Steps between C-alpha positions, in 0.01 A plus 500: 500500500384737235456866591271737310434870545222702336570878496285798409657842477303828484678822423299810590590839362479730803388788282182309429546542121554136413479155643688206353420153632733222409421147594760232475599155625842389640524121523761243585270211424134593464477797261460444129478704184126517533535794740691775308571856613203707379497887526159639597463874411273768644248680279649711216247784571659844452669711228814359338739624233744320273758716324776476243677831515414715195332205327182382674280568796210280610283592798242263638234576758333209671212664691334356817168471317640246254554746212826560327636778281832496308695759303791391269707772356763446224729795583712460186199490264305763697192279515272390786232229545264474796288195593260419775278219627492265800759301691516198732752254633493124485784364704812644356329616178383857436207503260414821305168519315514784252190715436644803312814603316575866428148594610337260255311182588723188481509152636773263591699355793847474626652253749823561687682304767573758771732521802530786747832528676713778642220752422493407131245328281637262239270400207633206297871457472628844417269787600571628846273778621566740791228657713419865419269749671254583225366394165571675176309541169606537140413871534788535747751407232370763260546290186136557384229766530152556636235490230123502496203732562440794730172666401224710657228751415550859600171685527350249261783508243715184475874537531773243436829529686836356403667314783799691645567311818371215713630415847371177663595419856316172555610430858507866607143543382562800267434573133553807277395541135584810300401593142497794261250582226532704178122510470380857442701818458793407729640221714329393822609283788333238714651356820334222710630378833366239746633406839386174664790473749575329720317231303633365170324599175209276401167558323285734704365851511679826599333837568596862538544553873677826604509391868821410681525134581271385212566174328433383139525855378486641142653826362425632158649800305402647169690789343381630163818708451805368692724768348297789645672726749169644626284195544572203729228263370228301677528219756320331786667665803268797554129531599448124564415391142370154424704245317536117459766275360409129460798267451365191320834330425859573598842342476865629490466545126128556436218724631132513414270751664209747467475847657303821522552817707427867531817719498483840657744785460834416651552862600212709622437811297640365172272415204531233237434534127181694441481597862444136616526438874486114481543211255261198500683177407268206412516151340870481566688179407853374551616184323883482476762228481884501508657337193 
């Protein structure tokens, strides 16, 4: 009398971070090669990193909304390339549809067989990624520089600022842009900050709100003479000035926005150039990219 036994075995990770289901067939007489052992993996959603020490780092974020971002840094050549688009799975295949490369429009697709096991994501035959806590950008590696435009009119006179520093915290909801200008007799400084925490950065408006607990806030500073020991400049912290900052596009390596604000004396009793007590900043524009 022939005896047959069909067996299914489920291994559950008690930490809840992965599930690997293995189905198989053990047979004395009835099982055949038509029922092979097939691994079924959970979703690869998350942030993953593949590293070759001192040579290469590749970080891949597969977001819950179906979008992906990837940063590949050649550590030996001091170069970095970012790409983004959408992702989906089809059985054991991970499909990436590319929409941009290094902040420029692009098109293409990539298809990888993936397996998740022991807390790691394997793409293809050789690339094994480990889970990490946060995404990076090419700006984090420091192989390039922020370039672009920071301009505004001051009391009706247009000024162009050279980009000094840009800090983008996409998931923390914060942005800072700083520039200096040689327009006029000396050097002046412009500093713009927005805080959208606890929400991530995305296109929306921010306003000057000097009230504790406010959200989507904007801070602006203008100093016509940063080297002065007797004048502290103008900003948006005193006397409830008006100001708006409209973020029209943002990414880890690019920012586009418009702004305007009235900046009052930072220190009561001081006076600016020509006895000025405020600076009116209009038609401001930020358009920067990391390359």
